[in-house]
TITORLO-140640 format. One record per atom (N, C-alpha, C, O): residue in three letters; x negated, y negated, z negated. Coordinates in steps of 0.05 Angstrom, whole numbers, plus 5000, padded with zeros to 4 digits. Layout:
alaXYZ ...
***
This chain:
met147259588232 met149259498214 met149659688192 met149659928195 ala150159558169 ala150559738144 ala153059888147 ala154959798160 pro153160148136 pro155460318138 pro158060198127 pro158160088105 gly159960218142 gly162560128133 gly163359868141 gly165559788133 leu161759698157 leu162359448164 leu163759438192 leu165459268196 asp162959618210 asp163759588237 asp166359768243 asp166159968258 phe168459698231 phe170859848234 phe173259638239 phe173159398234 phe175359768250 phe177759628258 phe179259478236 phe179559608215 arg180059228238 arg181959098221 arg183858938237 arg183058768253 ser186558978233 ser188458858250 ser188658578244 ser187758478224 ser189858428264 ser190158128259 ser191658068235 ser191157868222 glu193758248228 glu195158178205 glu193658208179 glu194258078158 ser191658398179 ser189958448156 ser187958198151 ser186958168129 ser187558048172 ser185757828169 ser187057608150 ser185757448138 glu189657618150 glu191157418132 glu191357518102 glu191757358084 thr191057778098 thr191657898072 thr189958128068 thr189258248088 pro189158208044 pro187358448040 pro189058678039 pro187958898039 val191858678039 val193458898039 val193958998068 val194958838083 val193259248076 val193359338103 val195059588105 val195259748087 gln196159618128 gln197459878136 gln196159948164 gln196959848185 ile194160128163 ile192760208187 ile193560488194 ile193760668177 cys193960528219 cys194560808230 cys191860908243 cys191160818265 pro190561098229 pro188161188238 pro188361358265 pro186261408279 asp190661438272 asp191161598296 asp191761428322 asp192161528344 ala191861148318 ala192660978338 ala190961018362 ala188561058359 glu192161018387 glu190761028412 glu190560758421 glu192160588413 pro188560678440 pro188260418453 pro190460358469 pro191560538482 glu191460098469 glu193460008489 glu192260028516 glu189860008520 asp194060058537 asp193160058562 asp191859788571 asp189959778587 asn192859568559 asn191859288569 asn189059228554 asn187659028559 gly188259448535 gly185459388523 gly185459188503 gly183359088495 ala187859098492 ala188058858475 ala186958928445 ala186158748429 ser187159188439 ser185959238411 ser183959458412 ser183759618431 met182359468390 met180359678388 met181259898371 met182759838352 val180660138375 val181260368358 val179160408338 val176760408346 pro179860458313 pro177860528291 pro176060748296 pro177060958305 gln173560728293 gln171760948297 gln172161148274 gln171661078251 leu172961378280 leu173561588259 leu171161748250 leu171361908231 thr168961698262 thr166461848252 thr164561638239 thr163761448253 pro163861658212 pro162061478201 pro159261458215 pro158361658227 lys158061238215 lys155561198228 lys153461368212 lys153761408188 pro151361448227 pro149261618215 pro147461478197 pro145861598183 asp147561198198 asp145661018181 asp147060988153 asp148160778146 val146761218137 val148061208110 val146061148089 val143561158094 tyr147161068067 tyr145461028041 tyr143961288033 tyr145161498031 tyr141461268027 tyr140161478016 tyr137861387997 tyr136261208004 asn137861507971 asn135961427953 asn134661707943 asn135861857928 ser132261737952 ser130961997948 ser130862047917 ser130862277909 arg130661847902 arg130461887870 arg133062017860 arg133062157839 leu135361967874 leu137862087865 leu138862327881 leu141262407879 asp137062447896 asp137662687912 asp138462897893 asp136962947874 pro140863037897 pro141663257878 pro139463477874 pro139363607853 lys137763517891 lys135663737889 lys133963657867 lys132563837857 asn133763387859 asn131963307838 asn133163387809 asn131763367789 phe135563477809 phe136963517783 phe137863817778 phe139463887761 leu136563987795 leu137164277795 leu135664427773 leu136664627764 gln133364337765 gln131664487747 gln131264337720 gln131764097718 gly130564487701 gly129864377674 gly132064377655 gly134364437662 glu131564297631 glu133464277609 glu135264037614 glu134463837627 leu137664067604 leu139463837606 leu138363587591 leu137363597568 ser138563367605 ser137363117592 ser138963007570 ser141363077568 phe137862847554 phe139162717530 phe140262457541 phe141762317528 asp139462377565 asp140762137577 asp143262207591 asp143062367610 ala145562107584 ala148162187592 ala148462197622 ala149462387633 ala147461977636 ala147761937664 ala145962167679 ala146762277699 thr143862207669 thr142062407682 thr143262697677 thr143162877693 arg144462727652 arg145762987647 arg148163017666 arg148763237675 leu149462827671 leu152062847687 leu150962927718 leu152263087731 arg148862817727 arg147862877752 arg146663177753 arg146863307773 gln145563257731 gln144763537729 gln147363727733 gln147363917749 met149263647717 met151763807718 met153063827746 met154164027754 leu152763597760 leu153963597787 leu152263757806 leu153263867825 ala149663777801 ala147863917820 ala147964207814 ala147164367831 arg148764307791 arg148564587784 arg151264697786 arg153264567788 pro151264987786 pro153865127789 pro155965067769 pro155164977747 gly158465097773 gly160565057755 gly161964797757 gly160664607766 ile164464787751 ile166264547752 ile165764397726 ile165664507704 val165564107729 val165463937705 val168263867695 val169863747710 ile168863937671 ile171563917659 ile171263677640 ile169563677622 ala172963467645 ala172963227629 ala175663157620 ala177263037634 pro176263227593 pro178963137584 pro179162847581 pro177162717573 gly181362727585 gly181862447581 gly182262387551 gly183762507536 ile180662177543 ile180762067516 ile181761797516 ile181461647535 cys182961717493 cys184161447490 cys183061307468 cys183361057467 asp181761417448 asp180561287427 asp178861437412 asp178261657422 gly177661367388 gly175561507373 gly176661787365 gly175261987367 ile179161777355 ile180362057346 ile180362247368 ile179562477364 ser181262177391 ser181362377413 ser178662467423 ser178162697430 ala176762267423 ala173962347429 ala172762537410 ala171362727418 arg173362487384 arg172362677363 arg173562957368 arg172163157365 cys176162977375 cys177463227379 cys176463357404 cys176363597406 ala175863207424 ala174663337449 ala171863457443 ala171163677451 leu170463307428 leu167763417420 leu167863667403 leu166263857406 glu169863647385 glu170263887367 glu170964127381 glu170164347373 ala172564087403 ala173464317419 ala171264427438 ala171564627451 gly168964287438 gly166664377454 gly166464287481 gly164964407496 phe167964067491 phe167563957517 phe165063807520 phe164363647503 asp163763867541 asp161063747546 asp161063477565 asp159063377573 cys163463397570 cys164063157585 cys166663037578 cys168563177572 met166862777579 met169462647573 met170162427593 met168462307606 tyr172762367595 tyr173662177614 tyr175261957600 tyr177262017588 gln174261687602 gln175661477591 gln177661377611 gln176961227629 ser180161457608 ser182261387626 ser182961097623 ser183160997601 gly183460957646 gly184360677644 gly187160667632 gly187760487615 ala188960857639 ala191660857630 ala191660907600 ala193260777586 ala190061097592 ala189861167562 ala188660927547 ala189760847526 thr186560817558 thr185360577545 thr187360347542 thr187560217521 thr188760297565 thr190660077562 thr192860137541 thr193659957525 ala193860367541 ala195860457522 ala194860437492 ala196160327475 ser192660547488 ser191660577459 ser190560307449 ser190960247426 arg189360127466 arg188359887457 arg190559637456 arg190759467438 leu192259667477 leu194259437479 leu196959527476 leu198659347473 gly197659777477 gly200359877475 gly202059787499 gly204359717497 met200659777522 met201859687547 met201659897569 met200060077566 pro203159887590 pro202960077612 pro200660007632 pro199659777633 asp199860217647 asp197360177665 asp198360017691 asp199060127711 leu198459737687 leu199459577707 leu197159327711 leu197959097716 ala194559387709 ala192659167712 ala192858987691 ala192458747696 ile193459057665 ile193558897642 ile190958877626 ile190158667617 ala189859097624 ala187059127607 ala184958977624 ala185058957648 thr183158877611 thr180658727623 thr178258887621 thr178259097609 leu176258797633 leu173558917631 leu172658927602 leu171759147594 asn172958727585 asn172158737558 asn173658947542 asn172459067524 asp176258997547 asp177559207536 asp176359477542 asp175859637523 phe175659527568 phe174459787576 phe171659817563 phe170960027552 val170259607564 val167359627554 val167259667525 val165559817515 gln168959537510 gln168859577480 gln169759847473 gln168659967454 ser171759957488 ser172460237483 ser170160427489 ser169660617475 ala168860367513 ala166660557521 ala164460537500 ala163360747492 gln163660317492 gln161460287471 gln161960477448 gln160160607438 met164560467438 met165160637414 met165060927422 met163761087408 val166360997443 val166461277452 val163661397455 val162961607443 cys161961247471 cys159361347478 cys157561367454 cys155661517455 ser158061217434 ser156461217411 ser156661477394 ser154961547378 leu158861597397 leu159561847380 leu157862067387 leu157162237370 ser157062097412 ser155362317421 ser153862207446 ser154562277469 pro151962057442 pro150461927463 pro149562097488 pro149361987510 ser149162357482 ser147962527506 ser150562637519 ser150162737541 thr152762617510 thr155262747524 thr156062557545 thr156662327539 pro156062617570 pro156862437591 pro159862337589 pro161662497583 val160262087593 val163061977593 val163361847620 val161861667627 ile165361937636 ile166261807659 ile168261597653 ile170161657639 ala168161367662 ala170061157656 ala171261047679 ala169960997699 asp173861007677 asp175560867698 asp174460577699 asp174060447678 ala174060467722 ala173460177727 ala175360037744 ala174659827754 asp177860167748 asp179760047764 asp178859937789 asp177660097804 thr179159677796 thr178459557819 thr175759417817 thr174859287836 gly174559437795 gly172059287790 gly172458997779 gly170658837775 phe175058957774 phe176058707759 phe175458447772 phe175258237760 gly175158467798 gly174658217814 gly173158277839 gly173458487851 gly171458057848 gly169958097871 gly167358237866 gly167158377846 thr165458227884 thr162958367882 thr161358307857 thr160258487844 ala161358047850 ala160157967824 ala161058107801 ala159558197784 met163758127800 met164858267777 met164458567778 met164158687757 val164458697801 val163858977804 val161059027794 val160559227780 ala159158857802 ala156358897791 ala156258857764 ala154658997750 arg157758667752 arg157758607722 arg158958857708 arg158058927686 thr160958967720 thr162159227708 thr160059437706 thr159659567685 val158759477727 val156559697728 val154459627705 val153859797688 tyr153559387705 tyr151559317684 tyr152659367657 tyr151359487640 gln155059287651 gln156059317624 gln156559587616 gln156159667593 tyr157659757637 tyr157960037631 tyr155360187624 tyr155160357606 ile153360117640 ile150760247636 ile149760177608 ile148960357594 arg149959937600 arg148959827575 arg150659977553 arg149660057532 ala153160017558 ala154960147537 ala154360457535 ala155160587515 gly152960567553 gly152360857553 gly154061037569 gly154061277566 val155560917585 val157261057604 val155561207624 val153561097633 ala156261457632 ala154861617652 ala155461567680 ala153761597698 gly158061487683 gly159161457712 gly161761317712 gly163161317692 met162361187733 met165061067735 met166361107762 met164961187781 his168961077766 his170061087791 his171560817795 his172760697777 ile171360727821 ile172460477828 ile174060517854 ile173160647873 glu176460397854 glu178460477873 glu178960217893 glu177859997890 asp180860297913 asp181560127933 asp184459997931 asp185559897950 gln185560007906 gln187959867904 gln187559557902 gln185359457897 val189759417907 val189559117901 val189059047873 val189159217855 gln188458787868 gln187758727840 gln190058767820 gln189658847797 thr192558717830 thr194758787812 thr195659087817 thr197759147828 lys193959247810 lys193959547813 lys195759677793 lys196559547774 arg196459917796 arg197960077777 arg196960377776 arg195460467793 cys198060517755 cys197060807753 cys197460927781 cys199360877796 gly195461087787 gly195461217813 gly197661427817 gly197861527839 his199261487797 his201361667801 his204061537798 his206061677795 leu204161277800 leu206661127804 leu206861047832 leu204961057847 met209360957840 met210060927867 met209460597872 met209060437854 gly209560557897 gly209260257904 gly206560157908 gly206259917912 lys204360337907 lys201760237909 lys201060087935 lys202260127956 gln199259907933 gln198159767956 gln195059767956 gln193859747934 val193959787979 val190959807980 val189759597996 val191059478014 val187359547991 val185859338005 val184859448033 val185359688039 ser183659298048 ser182459398075 ser180159578070 ser178959578048 arg179459738090 arg177059908088 arg174659728081 arg173059798064 glu174459518093 glu172159338091 glu171759268060 glu169659308049 glu173859168048 glu173959088021 glu173159298003 glu171559257985 phe174359568007 phe173759797992 phe170859847993 phe169659897972 val169559858017 val166859928020 val164959718008 val162859777997 thr165759468009 thr164359247996 thr164259297964 thr162159247952 arg166459377953 arg166459447923 arg164359677918 arg162859677898 ile164459877937 ile162560107930 ile159660017935 ile157860097920 arg159159847955 arg156459757959 arg155359577936 arg153059587929 ala157359417927 ala156559247904 ala155659407879 ala153659347865 ala157259617875 ala156659797852 ala153859927855 ala152259937837 val153460017879 val151060157885 val148659967881 val146660037868 ile148759737893 ile146659537891 ile146059467861 ile143759447852 ala148259427845 ala147959387817 ala146459607803 ala144459557789 arg147559857807 arg146060087796 arg143360107802 arg141760167784 asp142460057827 asp139860097837 asp137959867829 asp135559897830 ser139159627820 ser137659417811 ser137559397781 ser136359197771 phe138759577766 phe138759587738 phe135859647728 phe134759847738 pro134659507709 pro132059557699 pro131859847690 pro133659947677 gly129659977696 gly129260247687 gly130160477704 gly129860717696 his131260397728 his132060607747 his134260807735 his133761047730 ser136660687730 ser138960827720 ser139761047741 ser139561017765 asn140661277728 asn141761497742 asn144961477743 asn146261677749 phe146161277736 phe148961217735 phe150261317759 phe149361267781 val152461477755 val153961597777 val156261427786 val157861337769 ile156461367811 ile158561197823 ile160461377839 ile159661527856 ile162961347833 ile165161517843 ile166961357859 ile168161167848 gly167361397884 gly169261237901 gly171961367901 gly172261597908 arg173761217892 arg176661317891 arg178361157911 arg178260907912 thr179861307926 thr182161187941 thr184761267933 thr185161497925 asp186661077934 asp189361117929 asp191261087955 asp193661047954 ser189761107979 ser191061058003 ser192661298014 ser194161268033 ala192361528003 ala193661758011 ala196761728012 ala198061798031 gln197861597990 gln200661557989 gln201861328005 gln204261308010 val199761148014 val200560888032 val199960948058 val201760898075 leu197761048066 leu196761068094 leu196361368104 leu195661418128 gly196761568086 gly196461838095 gly193561948087 gly191761798082 met193462218088 met191162358078 met188762318098 met186462308089 glu189162288125 glu186962258143 glu185661978136 glu183261968132 glu187161778134 glu185961518126 glu184361538100 glu182161428098 ala185561678080 ala184261708054 ala181661858056 ala179661788043 val181562068071 val179062208076 val176862028088 val174562028079 phe177561878109 phe175961698123 phe174761508106 phe172461448107 arg176561388087 arg175761178069 arg173561288052 arg171561158046 leu173961538043 leu171761648026 leu169361718041 leu167161718029 lys169661778067 lys166961808082 lys165461558082 lys163061548079 leu166961328087 leu165661078087 leu164460998062 leu162360878062 ala165861078038 ala164761038011 ala162361198007 ala160461097996 ala162161458015 ala160061618013 ala157461488030 ala155161478021 asp158261418053 asp156061278071 asp154761038054 asp152360988055 ala156560898040 ala155760648027 ala154360707999 ala153460517985 gly154260967991 gly152661037968 gly154161177945 gly152861237925 ala156861227947 ala158461347927 ala157361637925 ala157061777945 asp156861707899 asp155861977892 asp158062207892 asp157462447898 val160462127886 val162662307885 val165062167897 val165461927895 cys166862347910 cys169162237922 cys171662327905 cys171562537892 phe173762157905 phe176062197889 phe178462107904 phe178861857905 ile180162277916 ile182762207925 ile184962247904 ile185462467894 glu186162027897 glu188162037877 glu190762137890 glu191562047912 gly192262317876 gly194962427885 gly194662627908 gly196162607927 val192762827905 val192763047925 val194963227918 val195063337896 lys197063257938 lys199563387929 lys199663697932 lys201463817921 thr197663827946 thr197764097948 thr195064227947 thr193064087951 ala194964467940 ala192364607940 ala191064617968 ala188564597971 glu192664637990 glu191464628017 glu190064358022 glu187864348032 leu191464158014 leu190263878017 leu187863858002 leu186063728012 leu187663967979 leu185163937962 leu182964087977 leu180663987978 thr183664317986 thr181364478000 thr180364338025 thr177964328030 ser182264238041 ser181464098065 ser179963848062 ser178263768078 thr180563718038 thr179063488030 thr176263528023 thr174363388032 val175863748007 val173263857998 val171763918022 val169463828023 glu172764048042 glu171264128065 glu170663878083 glu168463868094 ala172463698085 ala171963458101 ala169763278090 ala168563128106 leu169263288063 leu167463108049 leu164663228042 leu162863098033 lys164663498047 lys161963638042 lys159763478054 lys160163368075 pro157463448041 pro156763578015 pro157363407990 pro156563477967 lys158763187994 lys159463047971 lys161263187951 lys163163317961 pro160863187926 pro162663327906 pro165463147906 pro165762917911 val167363317899 val170163187899 val171263207871 val170863417858 leu172562997860 leu173862997836 leu176963007840 leu178062887858 val178163167822 val181163187823 val182363107798 val181363197777 asn184462947797 asn185662827773 asn188362987770 asn190062987787 val188563127747 val191063257740 val192663147719 val191563137696 ile194963057723 ile196662937704 ile199363087704 ile200863077724 ser200063217682 ser202563377682 ser204963187689 ser205462977677 gly206563287710 gly208663117721 gly208062917739 gly209762757747 gly205462897748 gly204562687766 gly204462807796 gly205663017801 leu203162667814 leu203262747841 leu201762987848 leu202463127868 thr199663047833 thr197863287837 thr198963517822 thr199963477800 pro198963767833 pro199764017821 pro198164027793 pro196063897790 ser199264187775 ser197764227749 ser195864447752 ser196164657740 phe193764397770 phe191564597772 phe190164667746 phe189564487730 thr189664907741 thr187864977718 thr185264927726 thr184664877749 thr183364927707 thr180464877714 thr179365097733 thr177665037750 lys180365347729 lys179265547746 lys180465517775 lys179065557795 glu183065447777 glu184165417803 glu182665187818 glu181865227841 ala182364967804 ala181064727817 ala178164807828 ala177364747851 glu176764967809 glu173965047818 glu174265237843 glu172665217862 ala176165417842 ala176365587866 ala177065437892 ala176365507915 leu178565227888 leu179365057912 leu176964877921 leu177164767943 gly174764857905 gly172564717914 gly171964457898 gly169964327903 ala173864377880 ala173164127866 ala170764177846 ala170364387834 lys169263947844 lys166863947827 lys167563837800 lys166563937780 ile169263627798 ile169963507773 ile173163547769 ile174663517788 ile173963597747 ile176863577742 ile177363417717 ile176163477696 ile179063207719 ile179763057695 ile182863087688 ile184463127706 phe183363057663 phe185963077653 phe186462817639 phe186062797615 ser187462627654 ser187462357646 ser188962307620 ser187862187602 leu191362407618 leu193162337598 leu193662547577 leu195662547562 val191662767576 val192062967559 val192262897530 val193763007514 ser190462687522 ser190462617494 ser192562437485 ser193662457464 cys193062237503 cys194962027495 cys197962127494 cys199462047476 val198562307514 val201362437516 val201562597491 val203562587477 ala199462767485 ala199562917460 ala200062747437 ala201862807421 ala198562527435 ala198962347412 ala201662227410 ala202662197388 val202962157433 val205662057433 val207562267421 val209262207404 his207262527430 his208962727419 his208562777388 his210462797372 gly205962797381 gly205262857353 gly206162627335 gly207562667314 ile205362377343 ile205962137326 ile209162097325 ile210262057303 arg210462127348 arg213362097348 arg214562297330 arg216362227315 ala213662537331 ala214962737312 ala214262667282 ala215962687265 ala211862587276 ala211262527249 ala212862297241 ala213862307218 met213162087255 met214661847246 met217761917244 met219061827226 gln218862077262 gln221562167257 gln222162327235 gln224262317222 ser219962507229 ser220162667205 ser220162507179 ser221762547161 leu218362307179 leu217962127155 leu220661957152 leu221761927130 lys221661867174 lys224261717171 lys226561887162 lys228361787148 lys226662137168 lys228962317161 lys228462427132 lys230262417116 thr225862517126 thr225462637099 thr224462457079 thr224862517055 gly223162237085 gly221862077064 gly219262147055 gly218262047035 thr218062347070 thr215362437062 thr213762517087 thr214862587109 asp211262507084 asp209462597107 asp208362887103 asp206662967118 phe209363037082 phe208463277075 phe208263497098 phe206263637102 ser210463507111 ser210663697134 ser208863647156 ser207563827166 ser208763387164 ser207463307188 ser204263327182 ser202663357201 ala203363297156 ala200663307149 ala199463597154 ala197063617158 arg201163797154 arg200364077157 arg197864157142 arg196064287151 gly198064057117 gly195864137098 gly193163997100 gly191364037084 met192963797121 met190463667125 met190163427103 met191763237103 asp188263457085 asp187963257065 asp186063037075 asp184963077097 pro185562817062 pro183762597072 pro180962697080 pro179762607100 lys179962867064 lys177262977068 lys177063147094 lys175163117109 ala178963307099 ala179263477122 ala179463297147 ala178263357168 phe180963057145 phe181162887167 phe178662757172 phe177862727195 phe177162677151 phe174562517156 phe172362717166 phe170462627178 asp172762977160 asp170863187170 asp170863187202 asp168763207215 val173263157212 val173563147242 val172362877252 val171662847275 met172162697236 met171162417244 met168262397239 met167162177243 gly166762597230 gly163962607229 gly163062547199 gly160862457195 leu164762607179 leu163962547152 leu161162687142 leu159562567129 gln160962917150 gln158463067142 gln155962947154 gln153862937141 asp156062847178 asp153762707191 asp152862477175 asp150462437171 val154962307165 val154162067149 val153062147123 val151162027114 val154262347112 val153462427083 val150462537087 val148662467071 ser149962687107 ser147362797112 ser145362577117 ser143162567105 leu146062397135 leu144162167141 leu143562007115 leu141161937111 asp145361947097 asp144861817072 asp142961977055 asp141061867045 ala143462217053 ala141762397035 ala138962407047 ala137162387031 lys138362437071 lys135762437084 lys134362197080 lys131962197074 ala135661967081 ala134561697080 ala133961647050 ala132961427044 gly134561827031 gly134161787002 gly136361656987 gly135961576964 gly138761617000 gly140861486987 gly142361676970 gly141961916972 ser143961576953 ser145661736936 ser148661646934 ser150161736916 ser149361476952 ser151961356954 ser154261556959 ser156461516949 phe153761786973 phe155861986981 phe154962256967 phe155562456980 asp153662286945 asp153162516935 asp155762676929 asp155862916933 val157962526919 val160162636915 val162262486931 val162562246929 val163762636948 val165762516966 val168462676964 val170462606977 
***
């Protein structure tokens, strides 16, 4: 039997995908119920082409997905600041980051001006990813894929569209379709079976993509706040068995829990999400690495900074009637320099054009 299929589901859960499972439950004396098997089966997914040892040597690839696998296989933590649009992506690249994270919350806020409550669609996410990935095609972008936007066919479609957009990897979670930001309260999760089905659909889609994609699939669980850490870790073991390359528990509340999670999931790399004021402590990159995390993302770093900066600029303009102070001496050309002005000018000149001899 394929990994992740032969596990307990209560009679209540057969009526609805939302479940409350107690992984510590003992069997009733009358034998009326079965206890969930807490050790994943040994028949796990394995693709020799994607074995981490294949990515230990050689120069970093120009293919973003391959480069991300190389970064995961080699020493050092992968630091991915959250981006929300082209401006924030340009600023991340200017700062020297070698990986970026397209946050679902940030994308929903920047594109729609709405909260992270399952409002943005796959098209919103893909269009944003196409733009961001085009700015520096070899820089890996990890993208939020929420719940996969539907059933298995939509999960597969998400993988295909993300790969075509140039995304290096994505995380897919076990919340219900009417999901919310992982650092809000009131979350609900689907059954183990449905979560594993999402992971397996993503893996099948990746492996069937023409040209043998190295796209990275990250299994995320939001069940820690709903069902407890033991259940969350077990769900990620099932996800790993089904082919997830990286494991992501949302809302790890202490350093000790992060360390124990890393130990429990070895050798799979673990991603930690840090949001100031959120459920997870504000680990620094060095602290997260010391605790064993392999990827650290800062989901809202750009959009929260944007709110503060833009709010202050608007208030200043309203009060003073000028944008002089908020501009801080940045003229239009200096702004466009951050947006890649010189690259466009250089391209035009090399092609024999003269449109931008003077700018």
